[in-house]
C-alpha positions as CSV (number, residue, x, y, z in Angstrom):
1,M,-24.4,12.0,32.8
2,R,-25.9,13.1,36.2
3,G,-22.8,15.3,37.1
4,Y,-23.0,16.9,33.6
5,S,-26.8,17.6,34.1
6,E,-26.2,19.2,37.3
7,R,-23.5,21.6,36.0
8,F,-25.8,22.4,33.1
9,R,-28.7,23.4,35.3
10,T,-26.3,25.5,37.5
11,A,-24.9,27.3,34.4
12,W,-28.4,27.8,33.1
13,R,-29.7,29.3,36.3
14,G,-26.7,31.7,36.7
15,R,-26.0,32.8,33.1
16,R,-27.2,36.2,32.0
17,F,-26.6,38.5,29.1
18,G,-26.9,41.9,30.8
19,S,-30.3,41.6,32.8
20,R,-31.9,39.1,30.5
21,P,-31.6,35.3,31.0
22,L,-29.8,33.1,28.3
23,P,-32.2,32.3,25.5
24,R,-33.6,28.8,25.7
25,L,-32.9,28.1,22.0
26,L,-29.1,28.8,22.7
27,F,-29.2,26.3,25.6
28,V,-30.8,23.6,23.3
29,V,-28.0,24.3,20.6
30,F,-25.4,24.0,23.4
31,L,-26.8,20.6,24.4
32,L,-26.9,19.4,20.9
33,A,-23.3,20.5,20.2
34,L,-22.3,18.6,23.5
35,C,-24.0,15.4,22.3
36,S,-22.3,15.7,18.9
37,G,-19.0,16.0,20.8
38,A,-19.8,12.9,22.8
39,E,-20.6,11.0,19.7
40,A,-17.3,12.0,18.2
41,L,-15.4,10.8,21.3
42,H,-17.4,7.5,21.1
43,A,-16.2,7.1,17.6
44,Q,-12.7,7.1,18.6
45,T,-12.7,4.8,21.7
46,T,-9.6,2.7,22.5
47,F,-9.4,-0.8,20.8
48,T,-6.6,-3.3,19.9
49,F,-5.9,-5.0,16.8
50,V,-3.1,-7.6,16.0
51,Q,-0.9,-8.2,12.9
52,I,0.5,-11.8,12.2
53,T,2.3,-12.6,9.2
54,D,4.4,-15.3,7.3
55,T,2.5,-18.2,9.0
56,H,3.9,-20.5,6.2
57,I,1.5,-23.4,6.8
58,G,3.2,-26.4,5.2
59,V,6.6,-25.8,6.9
60,S,7.4,-28.2,9.7
61,E,5.4,-27.4,12.9
62,A,4.0,-24.2,11.4
63,D,0.4,-25.3,12.2
64,R,1.3,-25.9,15.8
65,K,3.1,-22.5,16.2
66,L,0.2,-20.7,14.6
67,R,-2.2,-22.2,17.2
68,Q,0.2,-21.3,20.0
69,T,0.4,-17.7,18.6
70,L,-3.5,-17.4,18.5
71,T,-3.8,-18.8,22.0
72,D,-1.1,-16.2,23.2
73,I,-3.0,-13.3,21.5
74,Q,-6.2,-14.3,23.4
75,K,-4.2,-14.4,26.7
76,T,-2.0,-11.3,26.2
77,F,-4.4,-9.1,24.3
78,P,-7.9,-10.5,25.3
79,D,-9.7,-7.5,23.9
80,T,-8.4,-7.9,20.4
81,A,-11.0,-6.6,17.9
82,F,-9.5,-8.5,14.9
83,I,-6.3,-9.9,13.4
84,I,-4.8,-9.1,10.0
85,N,-2.4,-11.6,8.5
86,T,-0.1,-9.7,5.9
87,G,0.7,-12.6,3.7
88,D,2.6,-15.9,3.1
89,L,-0.3,-17.8,4.9
90,T,1.2,-21.0,3.4
91,E,4.5,-22.3,2.1
92,I,3.5,-23.1,-1.5
93,G,-0.2,-22.3,-1.8
94,T,-1.6,-25.7,-2.3
95,R,-5.3,-26.3,-1.7
96,D,-4.4,-28.5,1.3
97,E,-2.3,-25.9,2.8
98,L,-4.9,-23.1,2.4
99,T,-7.5,-25.4,3.8
100,T,-5.4,-26.3,6.9
101,Y,-4.7,-22.7,7.5
102,M,-8.4,-21.8,7.4
103,S,-9.3,-24.6,9.7
104,I,-6.8,-23.3,12.3
105,I,-8.0,-19.7,12.0
106,R,-11.5,-20.9,12.5
107,E,-10.6,-22.2,16.1
108,T,-10.2,-18.6,17.3
109,T,-13.4,-16.3,18.0
110,I,-11.3,-13.2,16.7
111,P,-12.1,-12.1,13.2
112,V,-9.1,-12.7,10.9
113,Y,-8.4,-10.7,7.7
114,N,-5.9,-12.1,5.1
115,V,-3.9,-10.9,2.2
116,P,-1.9,-13.0,-0.2
117,G,2.0,-13.3,-0.1
118,N,4.3,-14.6,-2.8
119,H,4.4,-18.0,-1.1
120,D,0.5,-18.3,-1.5
121,V,0.5,-17.8,-5.3
122,R,3.9,-18.2,-6.8
123,W,3.9,-22.0,-7.0
124,S,0.2,-22.6,-6.5
125,E,-1.4,-24.9,-9.0
126,T,-4.4,-22.7,-9.0
127,G,-2.7,-19.3,-9.1
128,K,-4.8,-16.9,-7.0
129,G,-8.0,-18.8,-7.7
130,G,-7.5,-21.2,-4.8
131,F,-6.9,-18.3,-2.4
132,R,-10.0,-16.5,-3.5
133,E,-12.0,-19.8,-3.1
134,I,-10.7,-21.0,0.1
135,V,-9.6,-17.9,2.0
136,G,-11.4,-14.9,0.5
137,P,-10.8,-11.8,-1.6
138,T,-7.4,-10.6,-2.5
139,Y,-8.6,-7.0,-2.1
140,Q,-10.9,-5.7,0.6
141,Q,-11.5,-2.7,2.9
142,F,-13.4,-2.0,6.1
143,D,-13.9,1.0,8.5
144,Y,-13.4,0.5,12.2
145,E,-13.6,3.2,14.9
146,N,-12.8,6.0,12.4
147,L,-9.9,4.1,10.7
148,R,-10.2,2.6,7.1
149,F,-8.3,-0.6,6.7
150,I,-7.3,-1.3,3.1
151,L,-6.0,-4.8,2.3
152,L,-4.0,-5.0,-0.9
153,D,-2.5,-7.8,-3.0
154,T,1.2,-7.3,-4.2
155,S,1.7,-10.9,-5.1
156,M,2.6,-11.9,-8.7
157,L,2.1,-15.4,-10.2
158,C,5.5,-17.2,-10.7
159,E,7.4,-14.3,-9.2
160,H,9.1,-13.6,-5.9
161,H,9.0,-9.8,-6.0
162,G,5.8,-7.7,-5.6
163,H,3.8,-5.3,-7.8
164,F,0.9,-2.8,-7.4
165,D,-1.5,-3.6,-10.1
166,Q,-3.0,-0.5,-11.8
167,M,-6.5,-1.6,-10.9
168,Q,-5.6,-1.8,-7.2
169,L,-3.9,1.6,-7.3
170,E,-7.0,3.1,-8.8
171,R,-9.2,1.4,-6.1
172,L,-6.8,2.5,-3.4
173,E,-7.0,6.2,-4.6
174,T,-10.8,6.0,-4.7
175,A,-10.9,4.6,-1.1
176,L,-8.5,7.3,0.2
177,Q,-10.4,10.1,-1.7
178,S,-13.7,9.0,-0.2
179,M,-12.6,9.1,3.4
180,P,-14.0,11.8,5.6
181,T,-11.4,14.4,6.6
182,S,-11.4,13.0,10.2
183,M,-10.6,9.5,9.1
184,S,-7.1,7.9,8.7
185,A,-6.1,4.9,6.7
186,V,-4.1,1.8,7.6
187,L,-2.8,0.0,4.4
188,C,-2.0,-3.8,4.7
189,F,-0.1,-6.0,2.1
190,H,2.8,-8.4,1.9
191,H,6.0,-7.0,0.3
192,P,7.7,-4.0,2.0
193,P,8.0,-1.2,-0.4
194,L,10.8,1.3,-0.7
195,I,13.4,-1.1,0.7
196,S,15.5,-3.8,-0.9
197,G,13.8,-3.7,-4.3
198,N,10.8,-5.8,-3.0
199,V,8.2,-4.0,-5.3
200,D,8.9,-2.9,-8.7
201,N,6.7,0.2,-8.8
202,D,6.7,1.1,-5.1
203,F,7.7,4.8,-6.0
204,D,4.3,5.2,-7.8
205,F,2.7,3.8,-4.7
206,A,4.5,6.2,-2.4
207,E,3.7,9.2,-4.6
208,L,0.0,8.2,-4.5
209,I,-0.4,7.8,-0.9
210,R,1.6,10.9,0.3
211,R,-1.3,13.0,-0.7
212,Y,-3.7,11.3,1.9
213,N,-3.9,10.6,5.5
214,V,-2.0,7.3,5.8
215,P,-0.2,7.2,9.0
216,L,0.5,3.4,9.0
217,V,1.4,0.6,6.6
218,L,1.5,-3.1,7.7
219,V,3.7,-5.5,5.8
220,G,5.4,-8.9,6.1
221,H,7.9,-10.9,4.1
222,G,10.9,-10.0,6.0
223,H,10.3,-12.2,9.1
224,N,11.4,-9.4,11.4
225,F,10.3,-6.2,13.4
226,T,11.7,-3.5,11.0
227,R,10.2,-0.2,11.2
228,Y,10.8,2.8,8.9
229,H,9.3,6.0,7.7
230,Y,8.8,7.9,4.4
231,N,6.7,11.1,3.8
232,G,5.4,10.9,7.5
233,T,4.0,7.4,7.0
234,T,5.2,4.6,9.3
235,Y,5.9,1.2,7.8
236,V,6.1,-1.8,10.1
237,L,7.1,-5.4,9.4
238,G,5.2,-7.9,11.7
239,G,7.7,-10.7,12.5
240,S,6.6,-14.3,11.6
241,T,4.7,-16.9,13.6
242,S,6.5,-19.8,11.8
243,Y,10.2,-18.8,11.8
244,A,12.3,-15.6,12.1
245,Y,15.9,-15.3,11.3
246,V,16.7,-13.2,14.3
247,L,13.7,-13.1,16.6
248,G,12.9,-16.6,16.9
249,D,9.3,-18.0,15.9
250,R,5.9,-17.0,17.1
251,A,6.6,-13.3,16.8
252,Y,3.7,-10.8,16.0
253,R,2.6,-7.1,16.6
254,A,-0.3,-5.6,18.5
255,F,-1.6,-2.1,18.1
256,Q,-3.6,-0.3,20.7
257,V,-5.5,2.4,19.0
258,S,-6.8,5.5,21.0
259,P,-7.7,9.2,20.4
260,D,-4.0,10.0,21.1
261,G,-2.5,7.7,18.4
262,I,-1.5,4.2,17.6
263,L,0.7,2.4,20.1
264,P,2.6,-0.6,18.8
265,Y,3.7,-3.6,20.8
266,K,6.2,-6.4,19.8
267,R,5.5,-9.8,21.1
268,V,7.8,-12.8,20.9
269,V,6.0,-15.8,22.3
270,K,9.1,-18.1,22.3
271,T,11.0,-15.8,24.7
272,D,7.9,-14.4,26.4
273,R,9.0,-10.9,25.6
274,L,6.6,-7.9,25.2
275,T,7.9,-4.4,24.4
276,S,6.2,-1.2,23.3
277,E,7.4,1.4,20.7
278,S,6.8,4.9,20.2
279,M,3.4,6.2,19.5
280,I,2.2,6.7,15.8
281,P,-0.1,9.7,15.4
282,R,-3.5,8.9,13.9
283,T,-3.1,12.1,11.7
284,R,0.0,12.3,9.6
285,A,1.7,15.6,10.0
286,P,1.1,18.0,7.1
287,S,4.1,18.3,4.8
288,Y,5.4,21.7,3.5
289,Y,6.8,20.0,0.5
290,G,4.9,19.4,-2.9
291,E,5.8,17.8,-6.1
292,I,9.0,17.9,-8.3
293,T,9.0,20.0,-11.5
294,L,11.8,19.4,-14.0
295,S,13.3,21.4,-16.8
296,A,16.1,20.0,-19.0
297,S,18.7,22.3,-20.7
298,H,19.6,19.5,-23.1
299,K,17.2,16.7,-23.6
300,D,19.6,14.5,-25.5
301,G,20.6,12.7,-22.5
302,N,23.9,14.4,-22.2
303,G,23.0,17.6,-20.6
304,R,21.8,18.9,-17.1
305,I,18.3,18.5,-15.6
306,R,17.2,21.4,-13.4
307,G,14.4,20.7,-11.0
308,R,12.6,22.2,-8.0
309,I,10.9,20.7,-5.1
310,A,7.7,22.8,-4.4
311,T,7.7,24.1,-0.8
312,T,5.7,26.6,1.2
313,A,8.5,27.2,3.7
314,P,12.3,27.2,3.3
315,L,13.6,23.8,2.7
316,R,15.9,22.7,5.4
317,V,17.6,19.7,3.9
318,K,20.2,17.8,6.0
319,S,20.9,15.3,3.4
320,A,19.5,14.3,-0.1
321,T,20.0,11.7,-2.8
322,Y,18.6,11.1,-6.2
323,Q,18.1,8.0,-8.4
324,F,17.3,7.4,-12.1
325,D,15.4,4.3,-13.1
326,R,16.4,2.3,-10.1
327,G,20.1,2.8,-10.9
328,R,22.7,3.9,-8.4
329,R,21.7,6.4,-5.7
330,L,23.9,9.5,-5.6
331,P,24.1,12.5,-3.3
332,L,22.3,15.7,-4.3
333,E,22.5,19.3,-3.3
334,V,19.2,21.0,-2.7
335,S,18.9,24.9,-2.2
336,P,16.6,26.3,0.5
337,S,14.2,27.1,-2.2
338,G,14.1,23.5,-3.3
339,K,16.2,24.0,-6.4
340,F,18.7,21.3,-7.7
341,E,20.6,20.5,-10.7
342,I,21.8,17.0,-12.0
343,L,24.3,16.1,-14.6
344,V,22.9,13.5,-16.9
345,P,25.7,11.7,-18.8
346,G,24.8,9.4,-21.6
347,M,21.2,8.5,-20.7
348,A,19.3,6.6,-23.4
349,P,16.5,8.4,-25.3
350,G,13.1,7.5,-24.0
351,Y,10.9,7.7,-20.9
352,H,12.7,7.8,-17.4
353,Q,11.9,8.3,-13.7
354,L,13.7,10.3,-11.2
355,N,13.3,10.0,-7.4
356,V,14.6,12.4,-4.9
357,M,14.9,11.3,-1.3
358,F,15.8,13.9,1.4
359,V,15.9,14.3,5.1
360,D,14.8,17.6,6.7
361,D,15.7,19.3,10.0
362,K,13.1,17.2,11.8
363,K,14.6,14.0,10.7
364,T,11.7,13.2,8.5
365,T,12.5,11.2,5.3
366,H,10.7,12.5,2.2
367,L,10.4,10.9,-1.2
368,R,9.4,12.6,-4.4
369,V,9.0,11.2,-7.9
370,A,9.0,12.8,-11.4
371,N,8.8,11.2,-14.9
372,F,10.5,12.9,-17.9
373,R,11.7,12.1,-21.4
374,T,15.0,12.4,-23.2
375,D,15.2,12.9,-26.9
376,L,17.7,12.2,-29.7
377,L,19.1,15.1,-31.5
378,D,19.1,15.4,-35.4
379,K,22.2,16.7,-37.3
380,D,21.0,20.3,-36.7
381,G,20.8,19.8,-33.0
382,R,17.1,19.7,-32.9
383,P,15.4,17.2,-30.5
384,Q,13.8,14.1,-32.1
385,P,11.2,12.5,-29.7
386,P,11.2,8.7,-29.4
387,T,9.0,7.2,-32.0
388,I,6.1,5.5,-30.3
389,R,3.6,4.0,-32.8
390,R,0.8,3.3,-30.2
391,I,0.3,3.2,-26.6
392,F,-2.2,0.6,-25.2
393,T,-3.6,1.4,-21.9
394,L,-4.7,-1.7,-19.9
395,P,-6.6,-1.9,-16.6
396,S,-4.5,-4.5,-15.1
397,G,-1.0,-5.9,-15.0
398,I,0.5,-8.0,-17.7
399,Q,2.8,-11.1,-17.4
400,S,1.7,-12.6,-20.8
401,S,3.5,-11.6,-24.0
402,P,1.6,-9.8,-26.9
403,V,1.3,-11.4,-30.3
404,V,0.7,-9.4,-33.5
405,D,-0.9,-10.8,-36.6
406,G,-1.4,-8.3,-39.3
407,R,-3.3,-5.5,-37.9
408,L,-4.4,-7.4,-34.8
409,L,-2.6,-7.4,-31.4
410,F,-3.7,-10.1,-29.0
411,I,-2.8,-9.8,-25.2
412,G,-3.8,-11.8,-22.0
413,C,-4.0,-9.8,-18.8
414,N,-3.9,-10.5,-15.0
415,D,-7.5,-9.4,-14.8
416,G,-8.4,-12.6,-16.7
417,A,-9.4,-10.8,-19.9
418,F,-8.0,-11.7,-23.4
419,R,-8.1,-8.6,-25.6
420,A,-7.8,-7.9,-29.3
421,F,-6.7,-4.5,-30.5
422,D,-6.4,-2.7,-33.9
423,V,-2.6,-1.9,-34.1
424,V,-3.1,1.0,-36.4
425,S,-6.1,2.8,-34.6
426,G,-5.4,1.4,-31.1
427,E,-9.1,0.4,-30.8
428,L,-10.1,-2.3,-28.7
429,L,-11.9,-4.8,-31.0
430,W,-13.0,-7.4,-28.5
431,Q,-12.3,-9.0,-25.3
432,Q,-13.1,-12.5,-23.7
433,Q,-13.3,-12.8,-20.0
434,T,-11.8,-16.0,-18.6
435,G,-11.9,-17.2,-15.0
436,A,-8.4,-16.3,-13.8
437,E,-5.2,-14.5,-14.8
438,I,-3.6,-15.1,-18.3
439,I,0.2,-15.4,-18.2
440,S,0.7,-17.6,-21.3
441,T,1.6,-16.3,-24.6
442,P,-1.2,-16.6,-27.3
443,A,-0.7,-18.7,-30.5
444,V,-2.1,-17.6,-33.8
445,S,-2.5,-19.9,-36.9
446,E,-4.7,-19.9,-40.0
447,G,-7.1,-17.3,-38.7
448,R,-7.4,-18.8,-35.1
449,V,-6.0,-17.6,-31.9
450,V,-5.4,-20.0,-28.9
451,V,-4.5,-19.0,-25.3
452,G,-4.5,-20.8,-22.0
453,S,-5.8,-19.3,-18.7
454,N,-5.0,-20.1,-15.1
455,D,-8.6,-21.3,-14.7
456,G,-7.4,-24.5,-16.3
457,Y,-9.1,-24.0,-19.7
458,V,-7.7,-23.3,-23.2
459,Y,-9.7,-20.9,-25.2
460,C,-9.9,-20.6,-29.1
């Protein structure tokens, strides 16, 4: 700071307002402002973190390849601050595989954060319990150099595909809402959303995060280096340390973070190849485009739905498509003001989801989602909304089947709680917390209800 001090003294001696010297208080304020700026620069120093994924301990030689990958990380990126494994740590999630994985990870001095993948829980005899006990929590977040890293769990018991549990989406939005305006978020989980149908509610996820500064999402599952973009967010797949269909094994990504942005590197140990990619901005570019609003000329499923994409500037659409309820994606004409019209032939009455995907003149791909309802018409042409007796809102996902006994409805949930509702009033009468997810169907007989939990116990 010697050079800075000399310049400050020179400026202080020579600076005058008319014939009067610069007030000493203003000089002190100037110094404080400079110190604050120095702290801000310090808060965004350059650092490197690494993404590994799909380590698949349990597959032949996967443990050896993981050790070689960790050794290569320390050699190629010696200043790595931490490593994130985006899932499929093991092949079938046994306790032995999870324990072996953790013993290998502990051989490195670099901190390693982990998220579960479908292979870690789908066939595991302990469900997600073994992962939580041996590896760690299935949801976590931490801040590092003005970046918030949020690790999510998209895995489902007994399922290959992924799902964002409602509780996690709520925690995610809380974490994003609480970020300072200068902070960005990096999200990490296993299943790649918005491609190949990997996640069943990925449109809800995309609609949530587009409102926040999320420049980067790290995923696994695909064993390759795919990179794609939606709503200004970059999604990257991280290869695989165990086996990759095109790349070869021991493939991972590294990210050098600086005030200028996030610079990704692709590393393949087997072929000794290291390549960099284009920089990802730390702050996602603002969007001129808002939500979709819909109006239907006929709500009987056989009319036209008119909609508009809210925009604060003329909409320069190069191409656009739409999709109802994950059906066939079809081309869509969108006007410069954001208006569009869709013919709706023979849509069943009930609740539906429309997603519109469009590419603007800057080659940015945007995705917007809207939910709507179609009604039956009576003999006089008046709409008759679908009859829904009761809606039960639950805080977590459900893989169990509900059972009704008189006025009582019993349901087990993925948060481990077994709940009883009054069917008529919708009131929650009682709930019993178990030690793990409940995916079994309850049995009711002679005034007793019995259900099994993934914690290994049967409750009555």
